[in-house]
C-alpha positions in Angstrom: 92.2 103.2 73.1 94.4 102.4 69.9 95.4 99.2 71.7 92.6 98.0 72.7 90.7 99.1 69.1 93.8 96.8 67.4 93.2 93.7 69.7 89.2 94.1 69.0 89.7 93.9 65.2 92.6 91.2 65.3 90.3 89.4 67.6 87.4 89.8 64.9 89.6 88.8 62.2 90.9 85.9 63.4 87.0 84.9 64.1 86.6 85.4 60.1 89.5 83.3 59.4 88.1 80.4 61.6 84.5 80.9 60.1 86.2 80.6 56.5 88.1 77.7 57.2 85.0 75.9 58.8 83.0 76.5 55.7 85.8 75.2 53.5 87.0 72.2 55.7 82.7 71.4 56.1 82.5 71.6 52.4 85.9 69.8 51.1 85.2 66.6 53.1 81.5 66.1 51.6 82.8 65.9 48.2 85.0 63.0 49.4 83.6 59.9 47.5 82.0 57.5 50.4 79.4 58.3 53.1 79.9 57.4 56.6 76.9 55.2 56.0 78.6 53.1 53.0 81.2 51.0 55.4 78.0 50.0 57.6 75.5 49.2 54.8 77.9 47.8 51.8 79.5 45.2 54.1 76.7 44.4 55.3 74.6 41.9 53.0 71.2 42.1 54.5 71.2 45.9 54.5 68.6 47.6 52.1 67.8 50.3 50.8 65.9 51.2 53.2 68.5 51.1 56.2 70.7 53.2 54.2 68.2 55.7 54.3 67.3 55.5 58.0 70.9 56.3 58.8 71.1 59.0 56.7 68.4 60.8 57.9 69.9 59.3 61.8 73.0 61.3 61.1 71.1 64.0 59.2 73.2 63.4 56.2 69.6 63.6 53.5 69.8 67.6 55.0 71.5 69.5 52.3 74.9 70.7 53.2 74.2 74.5 54.2 71.5 73.0 56.8 74.1 70.0 57.6 76.7 72.9 58.2 74.0 75.2 60.6 73.8 72.3 62.7 76.6 71.9 63.1 78.2 75.2 63.1 75.3 75.5 66.2 76.9 72.7 68.3 80.2 73.6 67.8 79.5 77.0 69.6 78.2 75.3 72.5 81.1 73.5 72.4 79.6 70.7 71.2 81.4 68.5 68.6 78.9 65.8 68.2 79.1 62.0 68.6 81.6 60.2 66.5 79.2 57.9 63.3 81.8 54.6 64.1 80.7 51.9 65.5 81.0 53.3 69.4 79.0 56.7 68.9 81.3 58.5 71.6 81.0 61.7 72.0 84.1 63.6 69.4 85.6 65.6 72.3 85.8 62.8 74.2 87.7 61.1 71.8 89.9 63.5 71.5 90.8 64.4 74.8 91.8 60.9 75.5 94.5 60.6 72.7 95.5 64.7 72.8 98.1 64.5 76.2 100.4 61.6 73.9 100.7 63.7 70.7 101.3 67.1 72.4 103.8 65.4 74.7 105.7 63.6 72.2 105.5 66.8 69.7 106.3 69.3 73.2 109.3 67.6 74.1 110.5 67.3 70.0 110.2 70.9 69.4 112.4 71.8 72.7 115.0 69.4 71.6 115.0 70.9 68.5 115.7 74.0 69.6 117.9 73.1 72.1 120.1 71.6 69.2 119.3 73.4 65.7 119.9 77.0 67.4 124.0 75.7 68.3 124.5 74.2 65.6 123.1 77.1 63.4 125.2 79.5 65.1 128.3 77.7 65.3 127.9 77.0 61.6 127.4 81.0 60.4 130.1 82.1 62.7 132.2 79.4 61.6 130.5 79.7 57.6 132.7 77.8 55.2 135.0 75.8 58.1 134.9 72.2 58.7 131.8 72.5 60.8 129.6 74.4 58.3 130.7 72.3 56.0 129.4 69.0 58.2 126.1 70.4 59.3 125.3 70.7 55.9 125.7 67.7 54.5 123.7 65.9 57.4 121.3 68.9 56.8 121.0 67.8 53.2 120.3 64.3 53.9 117.8 65.2 56.4 116.2 67.1 53.9 116.5 64.5 51.0 115.3 61.8 53.9 112.0 60.6 53.9 111.0 60.1 57.1 108.5 57.1 56.9 111.3 55.2 55.2 113.4 56.7 57.8 111.5 55.0 60.7 111.5 51.3 58.7 115.3 51.5 58.7 115.7 52.2 62.6 112.4 49.7 62.8 114.6 47.3 61.4 117.8 47.9 63.2 116.7 48.6 66.4 113.7 46.5 66.5 114.9 43.1 64.3 119.0 43.9 63.9 119.6 44.7 67.7 116.7 44.5 69.4 117.4 46.9 72.2 114.0 49.3 71.5 109.9 47.9 71.0 109.1 49.3 67.3 104.7 49.4 68.2 102.6 50.2 70.7 102.7 52.6 74.2 103.3 50.1 76.3 104.7 46.7 77.3 102.6 43.6 78.3 102.7 43.5 82.3 102.6 47.6 82.1 100.7 47.9 85.0 102.6 45.9 87.4 105.8 48.1 87.2 106.6 50.5 89.5 106.1 54.2 88.9 110.0 54.1 87.8 109.2 50.7 85.8 106.7 52.4 83.9 108.4 55.3 82.9 111.3 53.9 81.8 109.2 51.6 79.6 107.0 54.8 78.0 111.0 56.5 77.8 111.5 53.1 75.4 107.9 53.0 73.2 108.7 56.9 72.1 112.6 57.0 71.9 112.3 56.5 68.1 109.2 58.9 67.6 110.5 61.1 69.8 114.1 61.0 67.2 112.0 61.0 63.7 109.7 64.1 65.2 113.1 66.1 65.8 115.6 64.9 63.1 112.5 66.0 60.9 112.4 69.1 62.4 116.2 69.6 62.7 117.5 70.4 59.8 114.7 72.9 58.5 115.5 75.1 61.6 119.2 75.0 61.9 119.3 76.1 58.6 116.7 79.1 58.9 119.2 79.7 62.4 122.5 79.8 60.2 120.5 82.0 57.2 119.3 84.8 59.8 122.9 84.5 61.8 124.7 85.2 58.7 122.2 88.4 57.8 122.6 89.8 61.1 126.5 89.1 61.5 126.3 91.1 57.9 125.3 94.3 59.6 127.0 97.4 60.8 126.7 97.0 64.3 127.8 93.8 64.2 130.8 94.1 62.6 131.9 97.3 64.6 131.3 95.5 68.1 134.0 93.1 66.7 135.6 95.7 65.8 136.1 97.1 69.5 137.7 93.8 70.4 134.5 92.5 71.9 134.4 88.6 72.6 132.9 86.6 70.3 130.4 85.2 72.8 129.5 88.9 73.8 129.1 89.6 70.1 126.6 86.5 69.4 124.4 86.2 72.5 124.2 90.1 73.4 123.8 91.8 70.1 122.9 88.8 67.1 121.1 86.4 68.8 118.2 87.9 69.4 117.7 89.5 66.4 118.4 86.3 64.4 116.0 84.2 66.3 112.6 86.9 64.7 112.7 84.1 61.4 113.2 81.4 63.7 109.9 82.4 65.8 107.9 82.8 62.9 108.8 79.1 61.8 107.7 78.1 65.6 104.5 80.0 65.0 103.7 78.2 61.6 104.9 74.6 63.1 102.3 74.9 65.7 99.1 72.9 63.6 102.2 70.5 63.0 101.2 69.3 66.7 98.7 67.4 65.1 99.4 67.0 61.4 102.6 65.6 61.6 102.2 63.3 63.6 99.9 61.1 61.2 102.1 59.2 59.5 104.7 58.9 62.4 101.9 57.3 64.8 100.5 55.1 62.0 103.9 53.1 61.5 104.4 52.5 65.7 101.1 52.3 66.4 100.8 54.9 68.8 97.4 55.6 70.2 97.3 59.6 69.3 95.4 62.4 67.7 97.4 61.2 64.4 95.8 58.0 64.3 92.8 59.0 65.6 92.3 61.4 62.1 93.3 59.5 60.0 91.0 56.4 61.1 88.4 58.9 61.1 88.9 60.0 57.6 88.8 56.4 56.3 85.5 55.7 58.0 84.6 59.4 56.8 83.3 60.4 60.3 82.2 63.6 59.5 82.1 64.9 63.1 85.7 63.3 64.4 87.1 64.9 61.3 85.6 68.0 61.9 86.4 68.4 65.2 90.4 67.1 64.1 90.3 70.0 61.9 88.6 73.1 64.4 91.4 71.9 66.7 94.2 72.0 64.0 92.6 75.8 62.9 92.5 76.6 66.4 96.2 75.8 67.1 97.1 77.6 63.4 95.7 80.9 64.4 96.9 80.1 68.1 100.9 79.5 66.7 100.2 83.6 64.9 99.5 85.0 68.1 102.2 83.0 69.6 104.6 84.4 66.8 103.2 88.0 67.4 103.9 87.8 71.3 107.5 86.4 70.8 108.2 89.4 68.4 108.0 91.5 70.9 109.9 89.9 73.8 112.8 88.9 71.4 112.9 92.9 69.6 112.1 95.8 71.5 112.0 97.5 68.8 108.7 95.6 68.1 107.3 96.8 71.9 108.6 100.1 71.2 106.9 100.4 68.0 103.4 99.5 69.6 104.1 101.4 72.7 104.4 104.7 70.2 101.3 103.7 68.4 99.3 103.5 71.5 100.6 106.8 72.9 99.5 108.9 69.5 96.2 107.6 70.2 
């Protein structure tokens, strides 16, 4: 019963946090100067004040902000995010659903590549602290921290798209994509996504490897690790059986916090490479003051944030048996 009550309390807290996020987000986007109707009336010399009032009434913008929020919340509970205020007036969820696979696919591939490279780099740098590999990796990491992502993107576009024209630098597919075979289409997509995925990975690699190195150094200083090394256990056994699982706990925290970045971190890269993903869609929605589309993207980001925290909690239990044991003991006490 204690475990069930804890789960219910956590879900209730998640609901409260989610409600607070939606309230603040809805209020902030309405504070921004300009309205969605401005783009439809200001750029049209024939649009009168009466036409603007009719558009505001059509979109519900003539209502007080708390009334607008109540109407939006009522639709959102039914999983209806409304219709876009842009020219096509399509349902918001349909527009998000079209862009979702590309953004998630790129970021998930980048996340796996980051973990596959950052964890070995961090472990090796910590095990051979002060050695040549540690010094070289530190210099590379500092370069990664200091280099802006958009600047590196422009350099790579110049190098591999103009100086050595071996990779496409814009769009998702080439001309005549529909006529290609299955493997031809796969190769064409890989060529178009090579630079964006590399930028995602390189941007995350620096921080993740540094966190892994710092966490591994802390674990290697523990008494049980010193005892294992004094007993003459092989380095492979000390690292992978005794040290690595405990050193992964801070990395799991970073992974949980990086889940919302699946959307937010894509805005710049997708805009530079003209990729039809969620980041580009969110940027276009902000520029056009498309309130329903902005709120739909923010709600998705809030859900990912809360989901990331939940996955981090579950990851703690998988990485550290002591956390599972403590949870079981608390349940047994009830």
